[in-house]
Structures are given as structure tokens and as C-alpha cells.
C-alpha positions in Angstrom: 4.4 -15.3 -27.1 3.6 -16.5 -23.5 5.2 -18.8 -20.7 5.0 -22.4 -21.7 5.3 -25.6 -19.7 7.4 -26.9 -22.7 10.0 -24.9 -23.8 12.1 -24.7 -27.5 15.2 -26.8 -27.8 16.9 -23.7 -27.9 16.5 -22.4 -24.8 18.4 -24.1 -21.9 17.0 -25.0 -18.8 18.1 -23.8 -15.7 17.7 -23.6 -12.1 16.5 -19.9 -11.0 19.3 -17.8 -10.0 20.0 -15.9 -6.7 18.7 -16.8 -3.2 16.5 -15.7 -0.4 18.9 -16.3 2.5 17.6 -16.3 6.0 13.8 -16.4 6.0 14.1 -13.4 8.6 17.3 -11.7 7.5 17.4 -12.1 4.3 13.7 -10.5 4.1 14.8 -7.6 6.2 17.9 -7.2 3.9 16.1 -7.2 0.9 13.6 -4.8 2.0 15.9 -2.2 3.5 17.5 -2.0 0.2 14.3 -2.0 -1.9 13.1 1.2 0.3 15.9 2.9 1.1 19.4 1.9 0.3 19.1 1.3 -3.5 15.1 2.6 -4.4 13.1 0.5 -6.1 13.9 0.4 -9.9 17.8 0.3 -8.8 16.7 -2.7 -6.6 15.6 -4.7 -9.6 18.3 -3.2 -12.2 21.1 -4.4 -9.8 20.0 -7.7 -9.9 19.4 -7.9 -13.2 23.2 -7.0 -13.6 24.2 -9.4 -10.7 22.5 -12.7 -11.9 22.5 -11.8 -15.7 19.1 -13.1 -16.0 15.4 -11.1 -15.6 14.1 -14.2 -13.7 15.4 -14.7 -10.3 14.6 -15.2 -6.6 14.3 -11.9 -4.1 12.3 -11.2 -0.9 9.2 -8.6 -1.1 8.0 -6.3 1.6 6.5 -6.1 3.5 8.2 -9.2 5.3 8.5 -10.3 8.9 6.3 -9.8 10.8 3.4 -9.5 8.6 4.3 -11.8 5.9 4.2 -15.3 6.5 7.1 -15.8 4.0 8.5 -12.7 1.6 10.2 -15.3 -0.6 9.1 -14.8 -4.5 10.4 -15.3 -8.0 10.8 -12.3 -9.8 10.0 -12.2 -13.7 11.0 -9.1 -15.4 10.3 -9.1 -19.0 7.7 -9.1 -21.5 8.3 -13.1 -22.3 8.1 -14.3 -18.6 5.7 -11.9 -17.1 2.1 -13.0 -19.0 2.3 -16.3 -17.0 1.1 -14.0 -14.1 -2.1 -14.0 -16.2 -2.5 -18.0 -16.7 -5.0 -19.3 -14.7 -4.6 -22.9 -16.0 -1.0 -22.5 -14.5 -1.0 -19.9 -11.5 -3.7 -19.2 -8.8 -4.5 -15.5 -7.8 -6.0 -16.7 -4.4 -5.3 -13.6 -1.5 -2.4 -12.1 -3.5 -3.8 -8.7 -4.4 -1.4 -7.2 -2.5 1.0 -9.7 -2.6 2.9 -11.4 0.1 0.5 -10.5 2.8 -3.5 -10.2 3.2 -4.6 -7.4 5.2 -7.3 -8.0 7.6 -10.9 -8.8 6.3 -12.3 -6.3 8.6 -11.4 -3.9 6.1 -13.9 -5.5 3.6 -16.9 -6.1 6.3 -15.2 -10.0 7.1 -15.9 -10.9 3.3 -13.1 -12.0 1.2 -13.9 -9.6 -1.8 -13.8 -10.3 -5.6 -10.3 -8.7 -5.5 -9.1 -11.6 -3.4 -10.8 -14.5 -5.2 -9.1 -16.6 -7.6 -11.1 -17.2 -10.8 -11.5 -20.9 -9.8 -14.0 -20.3 -6.6 -17.6 -19.9 -7.6 -18.2 -16.6 -6.0 -15.8 -15.0 -8.1 -17.7 -15.6 -11.3 -21.1 -14.0 -9.9 -19.4 -11.1 -8.3 -17.2 -10.4 -11.1 -20.7 -10.9 -13.8 -22.4 -8.7 -11.2 -19.6 -5.9 -11.7 -19.4 -6.4 -15.3 -23.2 -6.1 -15.9 -23.4 -2.9 -13.3 -20.9 -1.0 -15.6 -22.7 -2.0 -18.5 -25.9 -0.6 -17.3 -24.3 2.6 -16.7 -22.4 3.0 -20.2 -24.6 5.8 -21.5 -23.4 8.0 -18.0 -19.8 7.4 -18.5 -19.0 10.5 -20.8 -21.5 13.0 -19.5 -21.0 12.8 -15.9 -17.1 12.8 -16.3 -16.9 15.6 -18.4 -19.3 17.8 -15.9 -16.6 16.3 -13.1 -13.8 17.8 -15.4 -15.2 21.1 -16.2 -15.5 21.4 -12.0 -11.9 20.6 -11.8 -10.7 22.9 -14.7 -12.2 25.8 -13.3 -10.9 24.9 -9.5 -7.1 24.8 -11.2 -7.9 28.1 -13.2 -9.2 29.6 -9.7 -6.3 28.5 -8.1 -3.6 29.3 -10.4 -5.0 33.2 -10.5 -5.1 33.6 -6.9 -2.0 31.7 -5.5 0.0 31.1 -9.2 -0.4 27.4 -8.7 -2.5 24.9 -8.1 -2.2 21.0 -6.4 -3.7 18.7 -9.1 -4.0 15.6 -6.7 -6.2 17.0 -4.0 -8.7 18.3 -6.9 -8.4 15.1 -8.7 -9.2 13.1 -6.0 -12.6 14.9 -5.1 -13.7 14.8 -9.2 -12.8 10.8 -9.1 -14.7 10.2 -5.7 -17.8 12.4 -6.9 -17.5 10.4 -10.1 -17.4 7.0 -8.8 -20.1 7.6 -6.5 -22.3 9.4 -9.0 -22.0 7.0 -11.3 -22.8 3.6 -9.0 -25.5 5.8 -6.9 -27.2 8.3 -8.8 -26.3 10.9 -6.3 -23.9 13.9 -5.6 -21.8 12.5 -2.3 -22.0 16.2 -1.3 -26.0 15.7 -0.6 -25.5 12.8 1.5 -24.2 12.2 5.0 -20.4 11.8 3.5 -20.6 15.2 2.4 -17.2 16.5 1.1 -15.2 14.1 3.3 -15.3 10.9 0.8 -11.8 11.2 -0.1 -10.4 11.5 3.2 -12.3 8.9 4.4 -11.2 6.6 1.8 -7.7 7.9 1.8 -7.3 6.7 5.1 -8.9 3.5 4.9 -6.7 2.8 1.9 -3.2 3.8 3.8 -4.4 1.4 6.7 -4.3 -1.5 4.1 -1.4 -0.7 2.0 1.0 1.2 4.6 3.2 -2.0 4.8 3.8 -1.7 0.8 5.2 1.9 1.0 7.6 5.0 1.9 7.0 8.6 2.7 10.5 8.9 1.0 11.0 12.3 2.6 12.9 11.2 5.6 16.6 11.4 6.4 18.4 8.2 6.5 18.9 8.2 9.7 14.9 7.8 10.4 14.2 5.7 7.5 14.7 2.7 10.4 12.4 4.2 11.9 9.8 4.3 9.4 10.2 1.0 8.7 9.9 -0.3 11.7 6.5 1.7 12.2 5.3 0.6 8.8 6.3 -2.9 8.5 6.2 -4.6 11.7 2.5 -4.9 12.7 -0.4 -4.3 10.4 -2.7 -1.5 11.0 -5.5 -2.5 13.1 -9.3 -1.9 11.5 -10.4 0.2 14.4 -8.6 3.1 13.3 -11.0 3.3 10.5 -14.2 1.8 11.9 -16.3 4.9 11.7 -14.9 6.0 8.4 -15.6 2.5 6.9 -19.0 2.3 8.2 -19.8 6.1 6.9 -19.1 4.7 3.3 -20.8 1.4 3.6 -24.1 3.0 4.8 -24.1 5.7 2.1 -23.6 3.0 -0.5 -26.2 0.9 1.1 -28.4 3.6 1.0 -27.8 5.3 -2.0 -26.4 2.1 -3.9 -29.9 0.1 -3.3 -30.8 -0.3 -7.3 -27.2 -1.7 -7.9 -27.7 -3.9 -4.7 -31.2 -5.1 -5.8 -29.6 -6.5 -9.2 -26.6 -8.3 -6.9 -29.5 -10.5 -5.4 -30.3 -11.7 -9.1 -26.7 -13.2 -8.9 -27.3 -14.9 -5.7 -25.0 -12.4 -3.9 -26.1 -11.6 -0.4 -27.1 -7.9 0.1 -24.7 -7.4 2.8 -21.7 -9.1 0.8 -22.5 -7.1 -2.3 -22.3 -3.9 -0.8 -19.0 -4.6 1.1 -17.8 -5.5 -2.4 -19.5 -2.6 -3.7 -17.5 -0.5 -1.1 -14.0 -2.5 -2.6 -14.8 -1.7 -6.2 -15.7 2.0 -5.5 -12.7 2.8 -2.9 -10.2 0.4 -3.5 -10.1 -0.6 -7.3 -11.9 2.7 -8.9 -11.0 5.7 -6.6 -7.4 4.2 -5.8 -6.7 3.4 -8.9 -7.7 6.9 -10.2 -5.4 8.7 -7.3 -2.6 7.3 -9.6 -4.1 7.0 -13.1 -5.2 10.8 -13.4 -1.9 12.5 -12.2 0.5 10.0 -14.0 -1.3 10.9 -17.1 -1.1 14.2 -16.7 2.3 14.1 -15.5 3.7 12.1 -18.8 1.7 14.5 -21.0 3.3 17.5 -19.4 6.9 16.3 -19.8 6.3 15.7 -23.6 6.4 19.1 -24.2 4.3 21.7 -26.1 4.9 19.8 -29.4 2.7 17.2 -28.6 0.2 19.3 -26.7 -0.2 21.1 -30.0 -0.6 17.8 -32.1 -3.0 16.6 -29.1 -5.2 19.8 -29.6 -5.5 19.7 -33.5 -6.2 15.9 -33.6 -9.0 16.5 -30.9 -10.7 19.6 -32.0 -10.6 18.6 -35.6 -12.2 15.4 -34.9 -14.8 16.8 -32.3 -15.9 19.4 -34.9 -16.4 16.9 -37.2 -18.7 14.7 -35.1 -20.2 17.3 -33.7 -19.0 16.9 -30.4 -17.4 14.3 -27.9 -19.3 10.9 -28.3 -17.8 7.4 -28.5 -17.1 7.0 -32.2 -15.1 10.8 -32.2 -13.2 9.0 -29.3 -12.3 6.1 -31.8 -11.3 8.3 -34.2 -8.6 10.0 -32.0 -5.8 7.6 -32.9 -3.0 9.9 -31.3 -4.8 10.4 -27.7 -5.5 7.0 -28.1 -1.9 6.4 -28.4 -0.8 8.8 -25.9 -3.0 6.8 -23.2 -1.5 3.6 -24.3 2.1 4.7 -24.0 1.7 6.4 -20.2 0.2 2.8 -19.6 3.2 1.0 -20.7 5.6 3.1 -19.3 4.2 4.1 -16.0 1.4 1.3 -15.2 -0.6 2.5 -12.1 -0.3 -0.8 -10.2 3.0 -2.2 -11.0 3.0 -5.2 -9.5 1.4 -8.6 -9.6 1.6 -11.9 -7.5 0.7 -15.5 -8.4 1.1 -18.9 -6.9 2.1 -21.8 -9.5 -0.5 -24.2 -9.2 2.1 -27.0 -10.4 5.3 -27.5 -11.6 6.0 -25.5 -14.6 8.3 -24.4 -16.8 8.8 -20.2 -17.4 10.8 -18.9 -20.5 12.3 -15.7 -20.7 14.0 -14.3 -23.6 17.0 -16.3 -22.9 16.2 -19.4 -20.9 13.8 -21.7 -19.2 13.2 -22.2 -15.5 11.8 -24.8 -13.1 8.9 -23.2 -10.7 7.6 -25.6 -8.0 4.1 -26.0 -7.3 3.1 -23.5 -4.6 6.0 -20.8 -5.2 4.9 -17.4 -5.4 5.6 -15.7 -8.6 6.1 -11.6 -8.8 6.2 -9.3 -11.4 7.2 -5.7 -11.7 5.1 -4.4 -14.3 7.4 -1.4 -15.9 10.2 -3.9 -16.3 8.1 -5.9 -18.5 6.8 -3.1 -20.4 9.9 -1.6 -21.1 11.3 -4.5 -22.2 14.3 -3.4 -24.8 14.0 -6.6 -26.5 10.3 -5.4 -27.4 10.0 -2.1 -27.2 12.8 0.6 -29.6 14.0 3.2 -27.0 11.6 1.6 -23.9 12.7 4.6 -21.7 11.2 7.3 -23.7 7.8 8.5 -23.9 7.1 7.8 -27.3 3.6 9.2 -28.2 2.5 7.7 -31.6 3.9 4.5 -30.3 0.9 2.7 -31.0 -0.3 4.4 -34.3 -0.8 2.3 -37.3 1.7 -0.7 -37.0 2.4 0.3 -33.6 -0.8 -1.2 -32.6 0.6 -4.3 -33.1 2.7 -4.1 -29.9 -0.5 -3.7 -27.6 -0.2 -7.3 -26.7 3.1 -6.7 -24.5 1.1 -3.7 -22.2 -0.2 -5.5 -19.6 -1.7 -2.6 -17.2 -5.0 -4.6 -16.8 -3.7 -7.7 -15.2 -3.8 -9.2 -18.9 -2.7 -8.7 -22.3 -4.3 -5.2 -23.7 -5.5 -7.3 -26.7 -7.5 -9.7 -24.4 -11.4 -9.0 -23.0 -12.0 -9.0 -19.5 -14.5 -12.0 -18.5 -15.8 -12.7 -15.3 -13.9 -16.0 -15.8 -10.3 -14.0 -15.6 -8.4 -11.6 -13.3 -8.7 -8.7 -15.9 -9.7 -5.5 -14.9 -13.2 -5.1 -14.4 -12.9 -1.6 -15.7 -10.4 -2.2 -18.2 -12.5 0.0 -21.1 -13.7 2.3 -18.6 -10.4 3.1 -17.7 -9.1 3.6 -21.5 -12.0 5.8 -22.1 -11.8 8.3 -18.9 -8.3 8.9 -19.8 -8.6 9.8 -23.0 -11.7 12.0 -21.9 -9.2 13.8 -19.7 -6.7 14.6 -22.6 -9.9 15.9 -24.6 -11.4 17.8 -22.4 -7.9 19.4 -21.1 -7.0 20.4 -24.8 -10.6 21.4 -25.8 -9.9 24.2 -23.5 -6.6 24.7 -23.0 -3.6 24.8 -25.8 -0.5 24.1 -23.2 0.2 23.8 -19.6 2.9 23.4 -17.2 3.4 21.3 -14.1 6.2 20.5 -11.4 6.0 16.8 -10.9 7.4 14.4 -8.4 6.2 11.3 -6.3 4.4 10.8 -2.9 4.3 7.4 -1.6 2.4 5.1 -4.3 1.5 8.3 -7.0 2.9 11.0 -9.3 2.7 14.4 -7.3 1.5 16.9 -9.7 1.4 20.9 -9.2 0.0 23.0 -12.2 2.1 26.3 -12.8 0.5 27.7 -15.8 -2.5 27.0 -17.6 -2.9 28.7 -21.7 -6.3 28.8 -22.9 -7.5 27.4 -26.5 -6.7 29.8 -29.5 -8.8 28.2 -31.5 -11.9 25.5 -30.7 
């Protein structure tokens, strides 16, 4: 079922509940509640209870003075949420970061593909370029990532041996950046002027753009207002990272020349293509991996040793029968695949989606239909849509085999890629260009982990936008 402009007669047509309050003070009220007084999930839960609806009006950060308007209509169930993917009903122009657009100086003065609506001509040419670039490197996906994982696991083992623990995120960031750069530029970044600084260069660039949407989450209550004023009164100026960005741009321009040559065949000017390549590599790919891999490790660790044994048995059995790790072998690891889907369902790496209504329309939830006016901003908090208790049994539990066998029918309600899992990315939609690559890399991470180890233990928390993971132990494989 999906949102429709005509509702079944049994669904009552209702006005959207809730109110935005004063355009300034209402936005500040909701922002403080979201970050500090209630917290993200409680903020949405409390309003669902208050309005007895999964569709309602709220203000979303950052608000004044960064956003011209913080007012959105919130969609928090599996039925209303997919309207955000329907390009015939909504527009995705400049909504990547929600209700504000970071300075275009961060992308060389260009509105990169991520900011474009599919109706804009450049979107099709840029996304076609991205898809062609990935397709041309298909044979490198597995060997390059396995090499990176081997280096990562060696580092983890060494640190656990010497310090009794190993912070995963920093090591994973290095592996992720090196993988993306090697994949796109056929060069190890350590052999370029970037050296080992790639992750830090990108992290600073990302932070300056996304700071208004985050919180350190570590401050005592009396300092929260200070943090709020520092992060959300004005955007961070580009000059803070100008030299860092130039280093990234120059490296991709020099060593990604073969990719940029291809861009010209799609009618894209070389400078614009290079800024898009940096954004694709830094924001979309590396930025996504910063959240993706620690989150996957956290959830699999918390699932416990019984799941670890099941995964190890499946992975080792299939790899042995197939003569190693290949695309064919990965497809036969059904539990491993289901575990990745379940992680992407319960904790999607990009939890927010935004879109503007192109015209007056009606959006359905499970219980009612709601009138949306042209130009109104729609917002979806994905973890609530993909934990919808009317779609998923025990939605708050990590059920490893949820998507095995008949469970595959539920994949149409997994939305992590800015589209349904059952649909394919094309140059004409906004679904993630790396959708299939993300699934592949997540499965490969588990495969290499459980070929090498029987089980592991971590301490997990949250910092800014991602899970924070520290390995406490790694138990070497007793059989291979």
C-alpha cells in the first residue's frame, strides 16, 4: 500500500493535527525539546500519543536563524512514509539536509546531484554518470573491501592485545575512506598528498555542514542552551575548511582523471564533475559508512553469541562449498543477508527524509487520510516507519531471520535507501546510487568477521550521528 491522492471510503479525511506555534518561538520550543528536554525518539513518541496520530505538524531543527521555515508535516508510519519517494507528488529540490541548505561553497558553488530534484535535467546526467562509474568498477568491489577489512582486523587485534580494547570508529573511518578513494581513483591515498589525513579532512568538512542538525549529547543541562546557540544560530563559514576541501578536490582531480574523462561523455563539465565526485565520495559514501558499519557491528554484537554461531556456520559452510567469497556465495548466505536487512530496518543510517508537496494531495496513514497543501514540507523519521507495529511483529526487537523465506515479503517496508528495498535505483529517481553496493559491503563485513572470529564483544554508545563502538574482545575462529 502506498500514499494516494484518492482515499478508500473507510478512511476518514481529517485535517493534519498539531500546530507549529509562533514561527520563531514555536521553532525554538520544539528544537529544545527535540535535542535536550525529551530526546529524539521521545519527542516523536510523545506527539504521537498527544495527537493520537502518526501524521501531525511539528517544527524540525535547525530553525531560526538558519532555516527560513522550520515547519513540517511529520509522517511516522509505514503507509504514509512512501509518499516521500513519489516524484510525481513531491519535489526533492534542496532538501537533503532538511529545512536548510548549507552554503554551496562546500560543493564548489555547485548544486550537486544530491540537492537536485529528478525533474531537473542535470540530475539525470549526473546520476547516470554515478551509476556508470560504479558499474565500471564492479569487479573491484569485493577484493578491495576484503583487503581493507584484513588491514582493519589486524589493527583491532593489535590494539586489543596492547590496550585490552580497540575503538572501532576511527579505524573503520580510515578503512572506509581508503576503500572509497581506491575504488574511484585506483590509488591508495597514502601515496598522495592526502596521506593518512583523508578521514579528518572529510570529517571537518562534514561537521561544518551538518553541525546544526546534531548535538554532542555529553553536556550538563545548564550548558545545553550554550551548545544550541553555538550550533544553530548561524551556519559555520566555509573558510574554516577551505584549505581542507581544496586538498580533497585536488586529489580527486588528479587521481580520478579517468572517472572525470567519462563525465565529459555525459555532458558534464570537468570542474562540476569533480565537485560532484568529492561530494559522492565524501558525503554520500564515506559519510554513510561512518554511520553504517559501526551501527551494524553494534546490533550484531548485542544480538549475542548464539547468532554469532549461526552466522559463522552459514558463512563458513557456503564459502567452503563455493570455493571462497564471491557474488554467488554471498547470495546464498540467506541469514547473513537477513541480518543486514534487519539492521537497516531497525536502525537506518539516514533516519530523515524530506520533500515538498508539488500540488495539493491526500496522504494516508493506517487510520486516516490527511489533506496536504501545495508547497508544504513533508518530513519522515524513518525508524518509526520501519518499526511500525502494524507491519512488523515485535518491531523493537532485532530479529535476525526476520527476512528469511516468507519474511522477504516485508522488504517492501524497508526504506533505508530513500526508496523501497524491492525497487531499483535509476537515473530518474532519488534512490541511493550505491544501494546494492551498501548491501554487498555490509554482508562482506559480516562474512570476513565470522570467517576470522567465532564471536566478539563490544561496548556501544552514541556520539553525534553514529554509534560509538569499542571492541573488548575478539575470539579467533576455532574452525574455518
